[in-house]
C-alpha positions as CSV (number, residue, x, y, z in Angstrom):
1,M,5.7,70.1,-26.7
2,R,9.6,69.3,-27.0
3,R,9.6,68.7,-23.1
4,K,6.7,66.2,-23.4
5,K,8.5,64.3,-26.2
6,F,11.8,64.4,-24.2
7,L,10.1,62.9,-21.3
8,K,8.3,60.2,-23.3
9,R,11.6,59.2,-24.9
10,L,13.3,59.2,-21.3
11,S,10.5,56.9,-20.1
12,W,11.0,54.3,-23.0
13,C,14.8,54.4,-22.3
14,V,14.2,53.9,-18.5
15,I,11.8,50.8,-19.4
16,V,14.1,49.3,-21.9
17,C,17.1,49.6,-19.5
18,F,15.0,48.0,-16.6
19,V,14.0,45.1,-18.9
20,V,17.6,44.6,-20.2
21,S,18.7,44.6,-16.5
22,I,16.1,42.0,-15.6
23,I,17.2,39.7,-18.5
24,A,20.8,40.2,-17.5
25,V,20.3,39.3,-13.8
26,S,18.0,36.4,-14.8
27,T,20.7,35.1,-17.3
28,M,23.4,35.4,-14.5
29,M,21.2,33.5,-12.0
30,L,20.6,30.9,-14.6
31,V,24.4,30.7,-15.3
32,N,25.2,30.6,-11.6
33,A,22.6,28.0,-10.9
34,S,23.8,26.0,-13.8
35,S,27.5,26.4,-12.7
36,N,26.5,25.4,-9.2
37,F,24.9,22.1,-10.2
38,N,26.8,18.8,-10.7
39,K,25.0,16.6,-13.1
40,T,26.9,13.6,-11.6
41,G,28.7,12.7,-8.4
42,F,28.5,14.5,-5.1
43,P,27.8,16.8,-3.7
44,I,24.9,17.7,-6.1
45,V,25.5,21.6,-5.7
46,K,28.7,23.3,-4.9
47,N,27.1,25.9,-2.9
48,K,24.4,24.9,-0.4
49,V,20.8,25.4,-1.5
50,T,17.3,24.8,0.1
51,L,14.4,22.8,-1.1
52,T,11.0,22.6,0.7
53,I,9.2,19.4,1.1
54,L,5.8,18.6,2.3
55,V,5.7,15.4,4.3
56,N,3.1,13.2,6.2
57,N,4.7,13.0,9.6
58,Y,1.9,10.7,10.7
59,S,3.3,9.7,14.0
60,A,3.7,11.5,17.3
61,D,7.1,9.4,17.7
62,M,8.4,11.2,14.9
63,P,10.7,14.3,15.6
64,K,9.3,17.8,15.1
65,D,11.9,18.4,12.3
66,Y,12.9,15.5,10.1
67,N,16.5,16.9,10.0
68,E,16.9,15.4,13.4
69,Y,17.0,12.1,11.7
70,N,20.5,10.9,11.3
71,Q,19.7,9.6,7.7
72,F,18.7,13.2,6.7
73,K,21.8,14.7,8.3
74,R,24.0,12.4,6.3
75,L,22.0,13.2,3.1
76,E,22.6,16.9,3.5
77,K,26.2,16.5,4.0
78,L,26.5,14.4,1.0
79,T,24.4,16.5,-1.5
80,N,24.8,19.9,0.0
81,V,21.1,20.3,-0.2
82,H,19.2,21.6,2.9
83,I,15.6,20.5,3.3
84,K,13.0,22.8,5.0
85,W,10.4,20.3,6.0
86,I,6.6,21.3,6.1
87,M,5.2,18.8,8.6
88,P,1.5,19.3,9.4
89,G,1.0,15.8,11.2
90,S,-2.7,14.9,11.2
91,Q,-3.5,17.7,8.9
92,F,-1.4,16.5,6.2
93,A,-4.3,15.7,3.7
94,E,-5.8,19.1,4.4
95,K,-2.6,21.1,4.1
96,K,-1.9,19.3,0.7
97,S,-5.3,20.1,-0.6
98,L,-5.1,23.7,0.3
99,M,-1.5,24.1,-1.2
100,L,-2.6,22.3,-4.4
101,A,-5.8,24.4,-4.8
102,S,-4.2,27.8,-3.8
103,G,-0.9,27.4,-5.8
104,D,1.2,28.1,-2.8
105,L,3.3,25.2,-3.5
106,P,6.5,23.7,-1.9
107,D,9.3,22.3,-4.3
108,I,8.5,18.7,-3.5
109,I,5.6,16.7,-2.1
110,F,5.8,13.2,-0.5
111,G,2.5,11.3,-0.8
112,C,0.0,12.3,-3.4
113,T,-3.0,10.3,-4.3
114,D,-3.6,8.8,-7.6
115,F,-6.5,11.3,-8.2
116,E,-4.3,14.2,-7.2
117,L,-1.5,12.8,-9.7
118,A,-4.0,12.6,-12.6
119,K,-5.8,15.8,-12.0
120,Y,-2.7,18.3,-11.0
121,G,-0.3,16.5,-13.5
122,G,-2.6,17.2,-16.3
123,M,-3.0,20.8,-15.0
124,G,0.7,21.4,-15.1
125,V,0.9,21.7,-11.1
126,F,3.4,18.7,-11.1
127,K,6.4,18.7,-13.4
128,P,6.7,15.5,-15.7
129,L,9.7,13.6,-14.5
130,E,10.5,11.1,-17.2
131,K,13.2,13.4,-18.9
132,L,14.7,14.5,-15.4
133,I,14.8,10.8,-14.4
134,D,16.5,9.9,-17.7
135,Q,19.1,12.7,-17.5
136,Y,20.0,12.9,-13.8
137,T,19.3,9.8,-12.1
138,T,21.1,6.5,-11.4
139,N,19.0,4.6,-8.8
140,L,15.6,5.3,-10.4
141,K,16.8,4.5,-14.0
142,N,18.3,1.2,-12.7
143,I,15.0,0.4,-10.9
144,F,12.9,1.0,-13.9
145,K,15.3,-1.2,-16.0
146,K,15.3,-4.0,-13.5
147,H,11.7,-3.9,-12.5
148,P,9.6,-2.7,-15.4
149,A,6.4,-2.8,-13.4
150,T,7.6,0.1,-11.3
151,K,7.7,2.2,-14.5
152,A,4.2,1.0,-15.7
153,L,3.1,1.8,-12.2
154,V,3.8,5.4,-12.1
155,T,3.1,6.1,-16.0
156,A,-0.2,8.2,-16.0
157,P,-2.8,7.7,-18.7
158,D,-1.4,10.7,-20.5
159,G,1.9,9.1,-20.9
160,H,3.9,11.3,-18.4
161,I,5.5,10.3,-15.1
162,Y,4.4,12.7,-12.2
163,T,5.6,10.7,-9.3
164,T,8.3,8.3,-8.1
165,P,7.2,4.7,-7.1
166,R,7.7,3.2,-3.7
167,V,8.3,-0.4,-3.2
168,N,8.3,-2.4,0.0
169,E,8.5,-6.0,-1.5
170,G,8.9,-8.0,1.5
171,P,8.0,-11.6,1.1
172,W,5.4,-11.3,3.8
173,M,3.4,-8.9,1.6
174,Y,2.4,-11.7,-0.7
175,R,-1.3,-11.3,0.4
176,E,-1.1,-7.7,0.8
177,G,-4.2,-6.2,2.2
178,M,-5.6,-9.7,2.9
179,G,-5.1,-12.1,5.8
180,V,-4.1,-15.6,6.4
181,G,-6.2,-18.1,8.2
182,V,-5.2,-19.2,11.7
183,I,-6.5,-22.1,13.6
184,N,-6.2,-23.3,17.1
185,V,-4.0,-26.4,16.7
186,K,-3.8,-27.1,20.5
187,W,-7.6,-27.7,20.2
188,L,-7.2,-29.9,17.4
189,K,-4.8,-32.1,19.2
190,D,-6.7,-32.1,22.3
191,L,-9.8,-33.3,20.7
192,G,-8.1,-35.9,18.4
193,L,-8.8,-33.9,15.2
194,K,-6.8,-33.5,12.1
195,M,-6.1,-30.4,10.3
196,P,-9.1,-29.8,7.9
197,T,-8.4,-29.9,4.2
198,N,-11.6,-29.1,2.8
199,I,-14.8,-26.9,3.6
200,D,-16.7,-29.9,4.8
201,E,-13.9,-31.0,7.3
202,F,-13.5,-27.5,8.5
203,E,-17.3,-27.2,9.3
204,K,-17.0,-30.5,11.4
205,V,-13.9,-29.2,13.2
206,M,-15.7,-25.8,14.1
207,I,-18.7,-27.8,15.4
208,A,-16.3,-29.7,17.7
209,F,-14.8,-26.5,18.8
210,K,-18.2,-25.2,19.7
211,T,-19.6,-28.3,21.4
212,K,-16.7,-30.2,23.2
213,D,-15.3,-27.4,25.6
214,P,-11.7,-27.5,24.0
215,N,-10.4,-25.0,26.4
216,K,-11.6,-27.2,29.3
217,N,-13.1,-24.6,31.6
218,G,-16.5,-26.1,31.9
219,K,-18.2,-23.1,30.0
220,A,-19.7,-22.9,26.5
221,D,-17.6,-19.6,25.9
222,E,-15.7,-21.0,22.7
223,I,-16.2,-18.9,19.5
224,P,-15.3,-21.3,16.6
225,I,-14.9,-18.3,14.1
226,T,-14.3,-14.6,14.8
227,A,-14.2,-11.9,12.4
228,I,-14.7,-8.0,11.8
229,G,-15.8,-5.9,9.0
230,D,-17.0,-7.2,5.6
231,P,-16.5,-10.6,4.4
232,M,-13.9,-9.8,1.6
233,T,-11.4,-7.9,3.9
234,M,-8.4,-8.8,5.8
235,H,-10.0,-9.4,9.0
236,G,-13.3,-10.7,7.6
237,L,-13.3,-14.2,6.1
238,G,-11.7,-13.7,2.7
239,Y,-9.2,-16.6,3.1
240,L,-12.2,-19.0,3.5
241,M,-13.9,-17.4,0.4
242,D,-10.6,-18.1,-1.7
243,S,-11.7,-21.7,-1.3
244,F,-14.6,-21.1,-3.4
245,G,-12.4,-19.5,-6.1
246,I,-13.1,-15.9,-5.2
247,S,-9.6,-14.8,-4.8
248,A,-11.2,-12.2,-2.3
249,R,-10.3,-8.5,-2.3
250,W,-12.1,-5.7,-0.7
251,Y,-12.5,-3.6,-4.1
252,F,-14.2,-6.7,-5.9
253,A,-12.0,-6.4,-9.0
254,D,-10.3,-9.4,-10.6
255,V,-9.5,-10.5,-14.2
256,R,-10.6,-13.7,-15.8
257,N,-9.1,-14.5,-19.2
258,G,-8.3,-10.9,-19.9
259,K,-11.6,-9.6,-18.9
260,V,-12.5,-7.6,-15.7
261,V,-15.1,-8.9,-13.4
262,F,-16.8,-7.8,-10.3
263,L,-16.4,-10.6,-7.9
264,G,-19.7,-9.9,-6.2
265,T,-21.6,-11.1,-9.3
266,L,-20.0,-14.5,-9.8
267,P,-21.7,-17.8,-9.1
268,E,-18.8,-18.8,-6.8
269,Y,-19.2,-15.8,-4.8
270,K,-22.9,-16.8,-4.3
271,E,-21.7,-20.2,-3.3
272,A,-19.4,-18.8,-0.7
273,I,-21.9,-16.5,1.0
274,K,-24.5,-19.4,1.1
275,W,-21.9,-21.4,3.0
276,L,-20.9,-18.7,5.4
277,S,-24.8,-18.4,6.1
278,K,-24.9,-22.1,6.9
279,L,-22.1,-21.7,9.4
280,W,-23.8,-18.7,10.9
281,K,-27.1,-20.4,11.2
282,E,-25.1,-23.3,13.2
283,G,-23.6,-20.9,15.6
284,L,-20.2,-21.3,14.4
285,I,-19.5,-17.6,13.5
286,D,-19.1,-14.9,16.1
287,K,-22.6,-13.2,16.5
288,E,-20.7,-9.8,16.9
289,W,-18.9,-10.3,13.4
290,F,-20.6,-7.2,11.8
291,T,-20.7,-5.0,14.9
292,Q,-17.4,-5.5,16.8
293,D,-14.1,-3.4,16.0
294,Y,-10.5,-4.6,16.0
295,A,-9.9,-4.0,19.7
296,K,-12.9,-6.2,20.6
297,K,-11.8,-8.9,18.3
298,A,-8.2,-8.7,19.6
299,S,-9.5,-9.0,23.2
300,K,-11.2,-12.2,22.2
301,L,-8.2,-13.6,20.4
302,N,-6.0,-13.0,23.6
303,A,-8.5,-14.1,26.3
304,Q,-7.3,-16.6,28.7
305,P,-8.1,-19.4,28.4
306,Y,-8.3,-19.0,24.7
307,I,-11.8,-19.0,23.3
308,V,-11.3,-18.5,19.4
309,G,-11.0,-21.4,17.1
310,Y,-10.2,-19.7,13.9
311,A,-9.7,-16.1,12.4
312,D,-8.2,-14.3,9.4
313,L,-5.1,-12.4,10.6
314,W,-2.2,-10.5,9.0
315,D,0.5,-12.3,11.3
316,I,0.3,-14.4,14.5
317,N,3.1,-12.1,15.8
318,D,1.0,-9.0,15.1
319,D,-2.3,-10.0,16.2
320,F,-1.6,-11.9,19.4
321,S,0.0,-10.4,22.4
322,T,0.0,-13.6,24.7
323,K,3.4,-15.5,25.1
324,T,1.7,-18.8,24.5
325,A,0.1,-17.9,21.1
326,H,2.5,-20.1,19.1
327,E,1.7,-23.0,21.3
328,Y,-1.9,-22.8,20.4
329,Y,-2.2,-21.2,16.9
330,D,-0.8,-22.1,13.5
331,Y,-1.6,-21.1,9.8
332,M,-4.2,-23.3,8.2
333,P,-3.3,-24.4,4.7
334,P,-6.0,-23.4,2.1
335,L,-9.3,-25.6,2.1
336,K,-10.6,-27.2,-1.0
337,G,-14.0,-25.9,-2.0
338,P,-17.3,-27.7,-3.1
339,N,-16.9,-31.1,-4.5
340,G,-12.9,-31.0,-3.9
341,R,-12.6,-27.9,-6.1
342,K,-9.1,-26.4,-5.9
343,P,-9.0,-22.9,-4.2
344,V,-7.9,-19.8,-6.0
345,M,-5.9,-17.8,-3.5
346,Y,-5.5,-14.0,-3.6
347,H,-2.0,-12.7,-3.8
348,A,-0.9,-9.2,-4.8
349,A,0.1,-8.7,-8.4
350,Y,3.1,-6.3,-7.1
351,P,3.1,-6.6,-3.5
352,G,4.2,-3.5,-1.6
353,Y,4.2,-1.3,-4.7
354,D,2.5,2.2,-4.7
355,R,2.5,5.7,-6.2
356,W,3.1,7.5,-2.9
357,G,6.7,8.5,-3.8
358,A,7.8,12.2,-4.7
359,V,6.3,14.8,-6.9
360,I,8.2,17.9,-8.0
361,T,5.8,21.0,-8.3
362,R,5.9,23.8,-10.8
363,A,7.1,26.1,-7.9
364,C,10.5,24.3,-7.9
365,K,13.2,26.5,-9.6
366,M,15.9,23.7,-9.4
367,P,14.2,20.5,-10.7
368,E,17.4,18.9,-11.5
369,V,18.6,19.4,-8.0
370,A,15.4,17.9,-6.7
371,I,15.4,14.9,-8.9
372,R,19.0,14.1,-7.9
373,Y,18.3,14.6,-4.3
374,I,15.1,12.2,-4.5
375,D,17.2,9.8,-6.4
376,T,19.7,9.4,-3.4
377,M,16.8,8.1,-1.4
378,Y,16.4,5.2,-3.7
379,D,19.9,3.9,-3.1
380,E,19.4,0.2,-1.7
381,K,21.0,0.6,1.7
382,M,19.6,4.1,2.1
383,S,16.1,2.9,1.4
384,V,16.3,0.2,4.0
385,E,17.5,3.0,6.5
386,L,14.7,5.3,5.7
387,I,12.0,2.7,6.0
388,E,13.3,0.8,9.2
389,G,16.3,2.6,10.7
390,E,20.1,2.9,10.7
391,F,22.4,0.1,10.4
392,G,24.1,-0.4,13.8
393,V,21.4,1.4,15.6
394,R,17.9,-0.3,15.2
395,L,19.4,-2.8,12.4
396,K,21.9,-5.1,14.0
397,K,24.4,-7.2,12.1
398,S,24.0,-11.1,12.3
399,P,27.1,-13.4,12.2
400,E,26.0,-14.4,8.7
401,G,26.3,-10.7,7.4
402,W,22.7,-9.7,7.1
403,Y,20.9,-7.3,9.5
404,Y,18.0,-8.0,11.7
405,I,15.8,-5.9,14.1
406,P,16.1,-6.8,17.8
407,D,13.6,-6.3,20.5
408,P,12.7,-2.7,21.1
409,P,14.1,-0.7,24.1
410,A,12.0,-1.0,27.5
411,G,8.7,0.8,27.4
412,M,8.6,1.1,23.6
413,N,6.9,-1.1,20.9
414,Q,8.5,-1.8,17.5
415,Q,6.4,0.8,15.7
416,Q,7.3,3.5,18.1
417,W,11.0,2.8,18.0
418,R,10.8,2.6,14.2
419,C,9.2,6.1,13.9
420,K,11.8,7.5,16.4
421,V,14.8,6.4,14.1
422,S,13.2,6.6,10.7
423,P,10.7,8.3,8.6
424,A,9.1,5.0,7.8
425,H,6.2,5.1,5.6
426,S,6.2,8.9,5.1
427,V,9.0,9.0,2.5
428,P,10.0,7.6,-0.9
429,W,12.2,4.3,-0.9
430,A,12.4,1.1,-2.8
431,V,13.3,-2.2,-1.0
432,F,12.9,-5.2,-3.1
433,E,12.6,-8.8,-1.9
434,D,16.2,-9.5,-3.4
435,P,18.6,-8.1,-2.2
436,G,16.8,-5.8,0.2
437,Y,14.9,-8.3,2.3
438,T,17.1,-11.4,1.8
439,K,20.8,-10.2,1.6
440,I,20.6,-6.8,3.5
441,L,17.8,-6.9,6.0
442,R,15.8,-10.1,7.2
443,L,12.7,-9.6,9.1
444,T,13.1,-13.1,10.7
445,Y,10.0,-12.9,12.8
446,T,7.9,-13.2,9.7
447,D,9.7,-16.3,8.4
448,Q,6.9,-18.6,9.8
449,K,4.3,-17.0,7.7
450,V,6.4,-16.5,4.7
451,N,7.3,-20.1,4.7
452,F,3.7,-21.2,5.1
453,M,2.6,-19.0,2.1
454,K,5.4,-20.3,-0.2
455,K,4.4,-23.9,0.7
456,Y,0.8,-23.8,1.0
457,V,-0.8,-20.6,-0.7
458,A,1.5,-20.0,-3.7
459,P,0.6,-23.4,-5.4
460,Y,-3.1,-22.1,-5.7
461,A,-2.2,-18.4,-6.6
462,D,-4.5,-16.5,-8.7
463,P,-3.1,-16.7,-12.2
464,D,-4.1,-13.3,-13.3
465,P,-4.3,-11.0,-10.3
466,W,-5.6,-7.6,-10.4
467,P,-2.6,-4.9,-11.0
468,P,-2.2,-1.4,-9.5
469,V,-4.0,0.3,-12.6
470,F,-3.7,4.0,-12.9
471,Y,-7.0,5.9,-13.6
472,S,-7.1,9.3,-15.5
473,A,-8.6,12.2,-13.6
474,D,-12.0,11.6,-15.6
475,E,-11.8,7.8,-14.8
476,A,-11.0,8.4,-11.1
477,D,-13.7,11.0,-10.7
478,K,-16.2,8.4,-12.2
479,M,-14.9,5.6,-10.1
480,N,-15.3,7.7,-7.0
481,Q,-18.8,8.2,-7.6
482,I,-19.6,4.5,-8.8
483,Q,-17.2,2.2,-6.8
484,T,-18.1,3.2,-3.2
485,N,-21.8,2.8,-3.8
486,L,-21.3,-0.7,-5.5
487,I,-19.0,-2.1,-2.8
488,N,-20.9,-0.8,0.2
489,Y,-24.3,-2.2,-1.4
490,A,-22.6,-5.5,-2.1
491,N,-21.2,-5.9,1.4
492,R,-24.4,-4.7,3.0
493,K,-26.2,-7.5,1.1
494,A,-23.6,-10.0,1.9
495,A,-24.1,-9.3,5.7
496,E,-27.9,-9.5,5.4
497,W,-27.6,-13.0,3.4
498,I,-25.2,-14.3,5.8
499,M,-27.5,-13.5,8.8
500,K,-30.8,-14.2,7.1
501,G,-30.1,-16.9,4.5
502,T,-32.1,-15.2,1.7
503,I,-29.4,-15.1,-1.0
504,D,-31.2,-17.3,-3.4
505,K,-34.5,-15.3,-3.2
506,E,-32.7,-11.9,-3.6
507,W,-30.0,-12.8,-6.1
508,N,-31.5,-11.5,-9.3
509,A,-32.8,-8.4,-7.8
510,Y,-29.2,-7.8,-6.2
511,I,-27.7,-8.1,-9.9
512,K,-30.4,-5.7,-11.4
513,E,-29.6,-3.2,-8.5
514,L,-25.9,-3.3,-9.2
515,N,-26.5,-2.6,-13.1
516,K,-28.7,0.3,-11.9
517,M,-25.7,1.5,-9.9
518,K,-23.6,1.7,-13.1
519,L,-21.8,-1.7,-12.7
520,Q,-21.4,-1.8,-16.3
521,E,-19.5,1.6,-16.4
522,W,-17.3,0.4,-13.6
523,L,-16.4,-2.7,-15.7
524,K,-15.6,-0.4,-18.8
525,I,-13.5,1.9,-16.8
526,N,-11.5,-0.9,-15.1
527,Q,-11.1,-2.8,-18.4
528,A,-9.6,0.3,-20.1
529,A,-7.3,0.9,-17.2
530,Y,-6.2,-2.8,-17.0
531,E,-5.4,-3.0,-20.7
532,R,-3.5,0.4,-20.5
533,F,-1.4,-1.0,-17.6
534,M,-0.6,-4.2,-19.4
535,K,0.4,-2.3,-22.5
536,N,2.7,-0.2,-20.6
537,L,4.1,-3.2,-18.8
538,K,4.7,-5.0,-22.0
539,A,6.6,-2.0,-23.6
540,F,8.6,-1.2,-20.7
541,S,9.5,-4.9,-20.2
542,S,10.9,-4.9,-23.8
543,G,13.0,-1.8,-23.1
544,K,11.0,0.9,-24.8
C-alpha cells in the first residue's frame, strides 16, 4: 500500500517537473526569440531565421528557386531572414486550397483571393495584421497614410486587415480591364474621311471601310469592326458602349447617385445593344465576333495588307506585331452618343489596386519578423525592382535621371525577360504613379496611349466609378452563386439581340428573368459592400 502511494507521488513529481521544464524551455525560447529580433533598423534578426512562403511562380521563365533572384539575395543579406520558397507553378491554386483546408500551412502566402481572405481570416487561419503593421512597419504605414484607399481596400468587413495591398498605379492603367478604341487612320486619309466624332459619323466611316476597298487589293476582304468575347469586355466593344453612357465593365456594376445599378438593365444599355445590332445587320461587324479567340483576332489585326478598320485594344504596342502598325492605326477619341449625348467613359476607381499581397498564417511563430520582412518589399525602389527588374540590369538610366526598359535580348520578348529577372506579378509591391512611374521608372512605350487618355478620355470619365469592394464570406458565397448566372445570361442575350435584332420584343421578359435569378439580392449585397468601402475610405482619409 505504501509502495503504491510512493509511486503515485513520484509520478506526480515527474509530471510537475516535466511541465515546469517545458515552461522554462518555452520561456527561454521566447526570451531568445525576443532578444534576437530588432524592432527597427537592419538586420531584422541578429541570428538568421527561416520563413516559408507559398508563391505563385506562374511563368516557366522564372527560376526554380526565387532565392536565385538578386533582389531576394539582397533582401536576405539586409534582413538576415532566409526564405524557403514553396513554388507549385501551375498547381498554385490547388496547393493553396489544400494547405488552407488541411492546416499544413507555411508562414506566409502571397496571393489569396477575396473569398479566402474573408473565410479564413474569420476562422483564425490568417493573423490580423493591423497591430503588426502599426507596431513594426515603416513603408506600409506610410502607404496607408498617403493613400488611404489602400487601407480601405484591405480592411475586411469584420474590421481586421488580413492581407497587404498591391498597387501598380501606372497611368496606362486608367481603363484597367477595359480597352481603348483603335481606328485605321491611313484608311481615313486615303478615303478622304475625317475622324468620326459621334456614332452616326462612325457608322458612315465603317460603311466606307466596307465598300470602298481602302486596302486597295481589289478584294472585299475588309472587316470594318472586329471583336472577341462579350460586348462589355476589353476586346469586345465596351469603348463604343461608353458612348451611350454605359461606362462598360464586364461585371456590370456601377453607381448612380450613390445607388448600385446593374448596367444590363438600363435604358442606355438597351440603346447600345440596338445600335450594335444595326451595325451587325449592315455587315459592319466581324461575323466571327462571338466564336473567334484572341489568336484569331490578332491574326486579322496583323494581316497584310491590313483588313481591320476598328477594334477595342489594350495598347497598339501590345496587340500589333507589325512594324507599320503606328503608320496605320491610332486611338479614336470617344464618340458622342444619340442626339449628341456626351459619353460616360469607364475608368478604374483605383487603377492597379488589388488585395493579392501577403498574409501571415497562424503557423507563423515569428509574425513580427514576417511583417518586417514583408514591409521591406514595399520600399519604393525595391517595389520597382520586384515588379520589373533590377536597376542597371533590365532598368537602364536615362540622361534625365529616370529609368527605362530597353528592347529585350535577342530571342526573348519583354515578358520572358521580365520573369527571368524579377518575380513580377507573383509577389507584393506598391508602385504609385508618383513617384514610381514618373520620377523612378518611365514606361515610355505607353506614352502615346497615356497622353491620349488624359486628353480625350479623362474629360468624360464616370464621376462615380465602381470601387474594389470587399465582400464578407457570406456575401462572397452568395455572389459566387448569383453573379455568374446573371452575367452569363445578360451576355448570352446581348449576343442574341445583336445577331437577331429582337431586343425590343424580349426586353421585358429579360428583366423578369434577371429578377428570378436574384438580381435584387445582387443589388442589395453590392450596395452594402459599396457603402462599407466608402465609409472606411472616409474614416481612413480623416486619419482614423
